[in-house]
N, C-alpha and C positions, 0 to 999 in steps of 0.2 A: 602725484603731488598731494600733500596733506591738505585737506579742505580747511582746517582751522588756520593754516598758515596764510591763507588768502584773506582772512577777516582781520581788518585793522583793529588794533587795540587802542583805546583812548589813552592819551598821555596828557600831562599838564602843559598848558600853553607855553611855558618857558622851555619845555623840552622839545617842542616842535622844531623841525629843521627850518632854517631861514628860507623864506620865499617858497615854502611848501604849504599850500592851502590845506585847511582842515575845517571840520564842522564841529561846532560846540556840542559836546555830548552831555554836558551838565555843568552846573555851577554849585559849589558848596557855599550857599548864601550865608549859612550860619558862621562861617569863618571870616566874614567881612563885617566891618563896621557899617551901621545903617547908612551914613552918607556915601560910602563906597558902593554899597549894593544899589542904592538909589541912582547913583551916577551911571553904573553899568546898565541898569534897566532903561534909563533915559537915552543912552546911546544905542539901545536896541539889542543889547547882548542877552541872548537866551538860547535855549536848545534849538539846534537846527540852523543857526546863523553861521555863515562862512567867515572864517578868520584866517589871517596870515601873519606870521611873525616876520617882521621886517628887519629889526635890529636889536641887539642886546647891548646895553651900555655898561661897560666896565666889568671887572671880574668880581667886584665886591658888593653885589646886590643892587646895582643901579637899575633905573627903569628900563622897560622894554617898549619898543615902538611896534605897534601892530596895526593891521588893517581890520576893521570891523565893518563888513559890508563895503561901502564906498568911502568910509572915513579912516583917517590915520590918527591914532591916539597913542598916548604914552600911558603905560600902566606900571604901577609899582610891582616889585617882584612878588610880594605876598598876595597881591590881588591876582596876578597871573597864575600863582600856585593854586588858587581856588577854582580855576577854570580848566575843565577837562575837554580835550579836543580829540576827535577822531581824524587822523590824517586821511586826506582824499587819495584814492588810488591814482597812480600815474596813468596818464592817457597814452595808449600805444599808437 
């Protein structure tokens, strides 16, 4: 088996599979308005925090429901696009 195939590659939060947990690999803070960035920081979103995509709303750019730690929050698509997540490996 190729060793690089076993290393998960970060994806945008909106690209994460539903109900598949991941860890925040990074946030593009400069893509967010100051109030949006402040809200994410207040919610505790930063590198290393576990997140899970719960629901996508609509096909035309509606909000996403996700779990950040123990909280369920709604995020706008452009906010979720600034969050990079490393999917967690499936437990065997």
